[in-house]
C-alpha positions in Angstrom: 0.2 0.0 0.2 3.4 2.3 0.9 3.9 2.3 -3.1 0.0 3.4 -4.1 -0.2 6.2 -1.5 -3.4 7.9 -1.7 -4.6 5.7 -4.5 -4.2 2.7 -2.5 -6.5 3.7 0.2 -10.0 3.0 0.4 -11.3 6.6 -1.1 -8.3 6.6 -3.6 -9.5 3.1 -5.3 -13.4 4.4 -4.9 -12.4 7.7 -6.9 -10.4 5.7 -9.5 -13.3 3.3 -9.8 -16.2 5.7 -9.9 -15.4 8.9 -10.6 -12.3 8.7 -12.9 -12.5 12.2 -14.0 -12.4 13.4 -10.9 -9.3 11.1 -10.1 -7.8 12.5 -12.9 -7.7 15.9 -11.9 -7.0 14.9 -8.2 -3.8 12.8 -9.4 -2.3 15.6 -11.9 -2.8 17.8 -9.3 -1.2 16.3 -6.5 0.8 13.9 -8.2 2.4 11.7 -5.1 1.0 13.7 -2.1 -2.0 13.5 -0.1 -4.8 15.4 -1.3 -6.5 18.1 0.2 -9.7 17.1 1.4 -11.3 20.5 1.0 -10.1 20.4 -3.2 -10.8 16.8 -3.4 -14.5 17.7 -2.0 -15.1 20.4 -4.8 -13.6 18.3 -7.8 -16.2 15.5 -6.9 -19.0 18.2 -6.6 -18.3 19.7 -9.9 -17.8 16.1 -11.7 -21.3 15.8 -12.9 -20.5 12.3 -14.3 -20.5 10.6 -10.9 -23.8 8.8 -10.1 -25.7 10.3 -7.1 -24.9 6.8 -4.8 -21.2 7.4 -5.5 -21.1 10.7 -4.6 -22.7 10.5 -1.3 -20.4 7.5 -0.8 -17.5 9.8 -1.6 -18.7 12.5 0.6 -18.7 9.9 3.3 -15.2 8.7 2.5 -14.0 12.2 2.5 -15.1 13.0 5.8 -13.3 9.7 7.3 -10.6 10.9 5.2 -10.1 14.5 7.1 -10.7 12.8 10.4 -8.0 10.4 9.6 -5.5 13.3 8.3 -6.4 15.4 11.4 -5.3 12.3 13.8 -2.2 12.1 11.8 -1.1 15.7 11.8 -2.3 15.4 16.0 0.1 12.7 16.3 2.6 14.3 14.3 2.5 17.6 16.6 2.7 15.3 19.9 5.8 13.4 18.3 7.4 16.6 17.8 6.7 18.0 21.7 7.8 14.7 22.5 11.1 14.9 20.7 11.3 18.7 21.8 10.9 16.8 25.2 13.3 13.6 24.6 16.2 16.5 23.6 16.2 18.3 26.6 16.4 15.4 28.7 19.2 13.7 26.9 20.9 17.0 26.9 20.7 17.7 30.3 21.5 14.0 30.9 24.7 13.3 28.5 26.1 16.9 28.9 27.4 16.6 32.2 28.4 13.2 31.3 30.8 14.4 28.6 32.2 17.0 30.6 33.0 14.6 33.4 34.8 12.3 31.1 36.9 15.0 29.6 38.1 16.1 33.0 38.8 12.7 33.6 41.0 12.6 30.8 42.6 15.6 31.7 43.3 14.6 35.2 44.2 11.6 33.8 47.3 13.0 31.9 48.3 15.1 34.0 48.8 12.7 37.0 49.2 9.5 35.5 52.9 8.6 34.9 52.4 5.1 33.0 51.5 5.9 29.4 49.3 2.7 29.1 47.5 3.3 31.9 46.6 7.1 30.5 45.8 4.9 26.8 43.3 3.1 28.7 41.9 5.9 30.4 41.5 7.9 27.1 40.2 4.6 25.7 37.2 4.6 27.9 36.5 8.3 27.5 36.4 8.0 24.0 33.7 5.2 24.3 31.8 6.7 27.1 31.2 10.1 24.8 31.1 8.2 21.5 28.0 6.0 23.4 26.5 9.1 24.1 26.7 10.5 21.0 25.3 7.5 19.3 22.4 7.5 21.8 21.5 11.1 21.0 22.0 10.4 17.5 19.4 7.4 17.2 16.9 9.3 19.1 17.1 12.3 16.8 17.1 10.0 13.8 13.9 8.6 14.7 12.1 11.3 15.6 13.4 13.5 12.5 14.5 10.7 10.6 12.4 8.0 8.3 11.1 5.5 11.3 8.7 8.1 12.7 7.2 9.3 9.6 6.9 5.8 8.4 5.0 4.7 11.2 3.1 7.7 10.9 1.8 7.2 7.0 1.2 3.6 7.4 -0.9 4.4 10.0 -2.6 7.4 8.2 -2.9 5.2 4.9 -4.7 2.5 7.0 
């Protein structure tokens, strides 16, 4: 269904089947994006070739489609709020740990005489910092990358 986008949904299939003229206009205007419900409704109302019973069913499908889009937008806004809160939490928690790791590295360089021990401390500090950076990147990529977007798109198209 992902590859079909809007045209794989119930309203897209119904529109293609019972209102091919309106479907062609919508498909040309919106290409691969999700059509605006208001525009969709206007195009369908102007198409005089659609039978009344199909027109009524399309109106019902547009109402469902509008509701689905509104829910998806609400979820997206909630996700954005959550990502901001998570970002603050990670920064508040991880930044002091990174600073502490760097301080330990500097202290080790000045107070340890054994080069091998300094290398071990440096390696551990580097691993801790890398872990914290990877943690931040993973969470950020989920919310701003393709994972969350795909999840919302799948929910929207069902």
